Each structure stands twice: as structure tokens, then as C-alpha cells.
C-alpha positions as CSV (number, residue, x, y, z in Angstrom):
1,M,59.7,29.4,-124.8
2,N,59.2,26.8,-122.2
3,K,56.0,24.9,-123.2
4,N,55.4,23.4,-119.8
5,F,55.7,26.9,-118.2
6,S,53.2,28.2,-120.8
7,I,50.6,25.5,-120.2
8,T,50.9,25.9,-116.4
9,T,50.5,29.7,-116.8
10,R,47.4,29.2,-118.9
11,R,45.9,26.8,-116.3
12,D,46.7,29.2,-113.5
13,F,45.3,32.1,-115.5
14,L,42.0,30.2,-116.1
15,K,41.9,29.1,-112.5
16,W,42.4,32.6,-111.1
17,S,40.1,34.1,-113.7
18,A,37.3,31.8,-112.4
19,A,38.1,32.6,-108.8
20,A,38.1,36.3,-109.6
21,A,34.7,36.0,-111.3
22,A,33.3,34.1,-108.3
23,A,34.7,36.7,-106.0
24,C,33.2,39.5,-108.0
25,S,29.8,37.7,-108.0
26,L,30.0,37.2,-104.2
27,G,31.0,40.8,-103.8
28,N,28.0,41.9,-105.8
29,L,25.7,39.8,-103.7
30,L,27.1,41.2,-100.5
31,E,26.8,44.7,-101.9
32,A,23.2,44.0,-102.9
33,A,22.5,42.7,-99.4
34,A,24.1,45.7,-97.8
35,A,22.0,48.0,-100.1
36,K,18.7,46.3,-99.1
37,K,17.2,48.6,-96.5
38,I,15.0,47.5,-93.7
39,P,11.7,49.3,-94.2
40,V,10.7,52.1,-91.9
41,G,7.2,52.2,-90.3
42,L,5.6,54.5,-87.8
43,Q,3.9,53.6,-84.6
44,L,0.6,55.5,-84.8
45,Y,0.7,56.2,-81.1
46,S,3.2,58.9,-82.1
47,V,0.3,60.8,-83.8
48,R,-2.6,59.5,-81.7
49,H,-4.2,62.9,-81.1
50,E,-4.2,63.6,-84.9
51,C,-5.6,60.1,-85.5
52,E,-8.5,60.8,-83.2
53,K,-9.3,63.9,-85.3
54,D,-8.9,62.5,-88.8
55,L,-7.3,59.0,-89.3
56,P,-7.6,58.9,-93.1
57,K,-5.8,62.3,-93.4
58,V,-3.0,61.1,-91.0
59,L,-2.4,58.0,-93.0
60,E,-2.2,60.0,-96.2
61,T,0.3,62.4,-94.6
62,V,2.4,59.5,-93.1
63,S,2.6,58.0,-96.6
64,K,3.6,61.2,-98.2
65,I,6.4,61.7,-95.6
66,G,7.8,58.4,-96.9
67,Y,6.9,55.8,-94.3
68,K,6.2,52.3,-95.7
69,G,4.0,51.0,-93.0
70,V,2.2,51.7,-89.7
71,E,1.8,49.9,-86.5
72,F,-1.5,50.3,-84.7
73,A,-2.1,51.0,-81.0
74,G,-5.9,51.2,-81.2
75,Y,-8.2,51.3,-84.1
76,Y,-10.2,54.5,-83.6
77,G,-13.5,52.9,-83.9
78,R,-12.8,51.3,-87.3
79,N,-13.2,47.7,-88.3
80,A,-10.4,45.7,-90.0
81,K,-11.9,46.0,-93.5
82,D,-12.1,49.8,-93.4
83,L,-8.6,50.1,-91.9
84,R,-7.2,47.8,-94.7
85,K,-8.8,50.0,-97.3
86,M,-7.3,53.1,-95.8
87,L,-3.9,51.5,-95.8
88,D,-4.2,50.3,-99.4
89,D,-5.4,53.7,-100.6
90,N,-2.2,55.2,-99.3
91,G,0.2,52.5,-100.3
92,L,0.9,51.5,-96.7
93,V,1.1,48.2,-95.0
94,C,0.4,47.1,-91.5
95,C,3.8,46.4,-89.8
96,G,2.3,45.4,-86.5
97,T,-0.4,45.9,-83.9
98,H,-0.1,46.6,-80.2
99,T,-2.8,44.3,-78.9
100,G,-3.8,43.7,-75.3
101,L,-2.8,40.5,-73.5
102,N,-6.5,39.7,-73.3
103,T,-6.7,39.5,-77.1
104,I,-4.3,36.5,-77.3
105,Q,-6.1,34.5,-74.6
106,P,-7.8,31.2,-75.8
107,A,-11.3,32.8,-76.0
108,S,-10.1,35.7,-78.1
109,L,-7.2,34.4,-80.2
110,A,-9.2,33.2,-83.2
111,A,-10.9,36.6,-83.6
112,T,-7.6,38.4,-83.1
113,V,-6.0,36.3,-85.9
114,E,-8.9,36.9,-88.2
115,F,-8.9,40.7,-87.6
116,N,-5.1,40.9,-88.3
117,K,-5.4,38.7,-91.4
118,T,-7.7,41.3,-92.8
119,L,-5.3,44.0,-91.9
120,G,-2.5,42.1,-93.6
121,N,-0.5,42.0,-90.3
122,K,1.5,39.2,-89.0
123,Y,3.0,40.8,-85.9
124,L,0.8,40.6,-82.7
125,I,2.7,42.6,-80.1
126,V,1.6,42.8,-76.5
127,P,2.6,46.3,-75.3
128,G,2.6,45.6,-71.6
129,M,2.1,43.1,-68.8
130,S,2.3,43.4,-65.0
131,P,3.5,40.1,-63.4
132,K,4.6,40.6,-59.8
133,S,7.2,37.9,-59.4
134,K,9.7,35.7,-61.3
135,E,7.2,32.9,-61.2
136,E,4.5,35.0,-62.9
137,W,6.9,36.1,-65.6
138,L,7.8,32.4,-66.2
139,Q,4.1,31.6,-66.5
140,Q,3.7,34.3,-69.1
141,A,6.7,33.1,-71.0
142,K,5.2,29.6,-71.1
143,Y,1.9,31.0,-72.4
144,F,3.6,33.1,-75.1
145,N,5.4,29.9,-76.3
146,E,2.0,28.2,-76.6
147,V,0.6,31.2,-78.6
148,A,3.6,31.2,-80.9
149,D,2.9,27.6,-81.7
150,K,-0.7,28.3,-82.5
151,L,0.2,31.3,-84.7
152,K,2.9,29.5,-86.7
153,P,0.5,27.8,-89.1
154,E,-1.0,31.2,-89.8
155,G,2.4,32.7,-90.6
156,M,2.0,35.1,-87.7
157,F,4.0,35.9,-84.6
158,T,3.4,37.2,-81.1
159,G,5.8,39.3,-79.2
160,Y,6.3,41.6,-76.3
161,H,7.2,45.4,-76.2
162,A,9.7,47.0,-73.8
163,H,8.8,49.5,-71.1
164,G,11.1,50.7,-68.3
165,G,9.4,48.5,-65.7
166,D,10.4,45.4,-67.7
167,F,13.9,45.8,-66.4
168,K,13.0,45.5,-62.8
169,K,15.0,42.7,-61.2
170,Y,13.8,39.6,-59.4
171,D,16.6,37.7,-57.6
172,G,19.2,39.6,-59.6
173,E,17.6,38.9,-63.0
174,T,15.5,41.4,-65.0
175,A,12.0,40.6,-65.9
176,W,13.0,41.1,-69.5
177,D,15.7,38.4,-69.2
178,I,13.4,36.0,-67.3
179,F,10.9,36.3,-70.1
180,F,13.1,36.2,-73.2
181,S,15.5,33.6,-71.9
182,N,12.5,31.3,-71.5
183,T,10.6,32.0,-74.7
184,K,11.1,30.5,-78.2
185,P,13.0,32.4,-80.9
186,E,9.6,32.9,-82.6
187,V,8.4,35.2,-79.8
188,I,9.4,38.7,-81.0
189,M,11.5,40.8,-78.7
190,Q,10.2,44.3,-79.6
191,L,12.9,46.3,-78.0
192,D,12.1,50.0,-77.6
193,T,15.4,51.8,-77.6
194,G,14.2,54.9,-75.7
195,N,12.3,53.0,-73.0
196,T,15.3,50.7,-72.5
197,M,17.7,53.6,-72.1
198,G,15.2,55.2,-69.8
199,A,15.5,52.2,-67.5
200,G,19.3,52.6,-67.5
201,V,19.9,49.7,-69.9
202,D,21.9,50.1,-73.1
203,P,19.8,48.7,-76.0
204,V,23.0,47.7,-77.7
205,T,23.7,45.3,-74.8
206,V,20.2,43.8,-75.1
207,L,20.4,43.3,-78.9
208,K,23.8,41.6,-78.5
209,K,22.4,39.2,-75.8
210,Y,19.4,38.2,-78.0
211,P,20.6,38.1,-81.6
212,G,17.8,37.6,-84.1
213,R,15.0,38.2,-81.7
214,A,14.1,41.8,-82.7
215,K,12.1,41.1,-85.8
216,T,10.6,44.6,-85.2
217,I,12.1,47.3,-83.1
218,H,10.9,50.7,-81.9
219,I,13.3,53.4,-82.9
220,K,13.0,56.0,-80.2
221,E,15.4,58.6,-79.0
222,H,16.4,59.1,-75.4
223,G,17.8,62.4,-74.0
224,G,17.4,66.0,-75.1
225,G,14.3,68.1,-74.9
226,P,10.7,67.2,-76.0
227,E,11.5,68.3,-79.6
228,T,14.6,66.0,-79.9
229,V,14.3,63.4,-82.6
230,I,16.3,60.4,-83.6
231,G,20.0,61.2,-83.7
232,G,19.8,64.1,-81.3
233,G,20.1,62.2,-78.0
234,Q,22.1,59.4,-76.3
235,I,21.3,56.3,-78.3
236,K,24.3,54.7,-80.2
237,W,22.4,54.4,-83.4
238,A,25.3,53.1,-85.6
239,E,25.6,50.1,-83.3
240,V,21.8,49.6,-83.0
241,F,21.4,49.6,-86.8
242,A,24.4,47.3,-87.4
243,L,23.0,44.7,-84.9
244,C,19.5,44.9,-86.4
245,E,20.8,44.5,-89.9
246,A,22.9,41.6,-89.0
247,G,20.2,40.0,-86.9
248,G,17.3,39.9,-89.4
249,T,15.2,42.8,-88.2
250,E,12.2,43.1,-90.6
251,W,10.9,46.6,-89.6
252,Y,12.3,49.7,-88.0
253,I,9.3,51.3,-86.3
254,V,9.7,55.0,-85.4
255,E,8.0,56.2,-82.3
256,H,8.1,59.8,-80.9
257,E,5.7,60.5,-78.1
258,R,7.2,63.5,-76.4
259,R,4.8,66.3,-77.4
260,R,1.1,66.7,-77.8
261,E,1.4,69.5,-80.3
262,G,3.3,69.2,-83.6
263,Q,3.1,65.4,-83.7
264,L,3.1,65.2,-87.5
265,D,6.0,67.5,-87.7
266,D,7.9,65.4,-85.1
267,V,7.5,62.2,-87.1
268,R,8.4,64.0,-90.3
269,R,11.7,65.1,-88.7
270,C,12.3,61.6,-87.4
271,F,11.9,60.2,-90.9
272,E,14.3,62.9,-92.2
273,A,16.8,61.9,-89.5
274,M,16.5,58.2,-90.5
275,K,17.0,59.2,-94.1
276,A,20.1,61.3,-93.3
277,M,21.5,58.2,-91.6
278,G,21.0,56.2,-94.8
279,K,18.1,54.1,-93.4
280,C,15.4,55.1,-95.8
């Protein structure tokens, strides 16, 4: 037996054993990261007619379906304390509010922050604006940067939600690009997959252009009839989900606004579709 060969082999064995253990550990971490799912919430605008009738019952039903959170688009005459109790009673959290541009103006911002603190919400999303020129979009971008700085000590974020008109072009550049290429990373790009496709823009392209900006995203189908839910239309969901999961998205927010009747059934089927795709 060659002693030198034996010693070298042992050393190699120990070295490669350590490397293998490290690789296994890294593999476990990667597997755990892959297994960690982005929580799925519901934009309550999807069930707005039901909310007008009986908000507590809607929240109970949404929780039983399996949603982890809700995003508000109006408060149905309730104050923040009452809304928070309804959420807590049903094991839900607030994963965002759609709040008017006026509510983040200097005279209103402090009250808006206080309201959302009570709700337990950190995402203040403006659902729409109507600048008429590139210069006006740039002015809004500047203001959103200022608001983002004011919200940072509170652990909160502002952001902007996509509608089809946001992809109108000014001097060859979309309003969306003018706004998000001139705002800080802290300003949330709340892409709406359905609205974006409706404007003739692939949401995959937008997500690739602004990695890490979609902290929350509206999961909405495009194409098919009014009853069509997620997975039944034209969105390339596998690519959308992969980009979100690589880019640090914190909430998938389902929205289905195609029908007045059967809204709770629609959002139930949306959740089942997300589950079938392994997202909840």
C-alpha cells in the first residue's frame, strides 16, 4: 500500500465530503426559497357589489376561499379601526389600498398614513392619474419621489397602478416609461397584467424592463369571455410568475372585474386557477 497515496486520498475524501455537504446545504436553501410562495391577495373591487351589500360576509368568504389578504378600493363607509377588526376576525391582512392622488398631497398625507397604519397596510397605491403631457408626467414622477422619501421612515411605500391609458405615447415614449424611468426604486410599479395587455403591451416585457419594481402586481387575465379566469386567456403566466418570483414581488393580487353577477364565484375560480398553477 502506498502511504502517500492513502493520505492524499483521505485528504481528498475529507475535502470533497465538506464540499458535498456545503452543496447539499445550498441546495436545501435554494429548494426552500423556491418552495416559499408569494402570498395571494384579492383586490376587493372584484367583489365591489357584494361588498356594498355585506362587507363582513364578503371578507369571511374571501378568507374561506383561501386568500391571505385584501387590497381595498374604497372603504364602504367604515373607519380604519372597524376595517382592521374585520380583517383580524377573518385572519386576513391588508395587502394594499387604492387611494386617490389627493390623499397623498401634503395636506392629506399624514392622515392617510395614520389611517393605513391602523389598517396594517404599507402599500399606498394611486390607481390613476391624468397628466396631459410628458412634462406633467415628469412633474408627477418628481412628486412621487418626494412622497416615497416621506413614507420611508414609516416603513411604507407609494406606487402607481396600470391602466391602458398609461401606455399612451408622448414623443415616442409611453407615459408608463416616462413615469417609472424617473421615479425611485421605492416607488412601486403595480403592473396590472390584464390592463397592460389590453393596451397592446406584453406585461412580460414591462417586468423585464423594470426588475424589482413590482412589489405588488395585479393578476388579471386578458382575452376570452366575461367568465374567463386566470389561465384561460392570453397572458404568459409562467413567464410573469418567474419574473415576479425572481424580482422580489411581495404580493400577487388577483383582480377579476368582468361581470356584475357571480363575482364571488369568479374570484373563487381565480383562486383555484392560481392553486392549480402552484401559486397558493
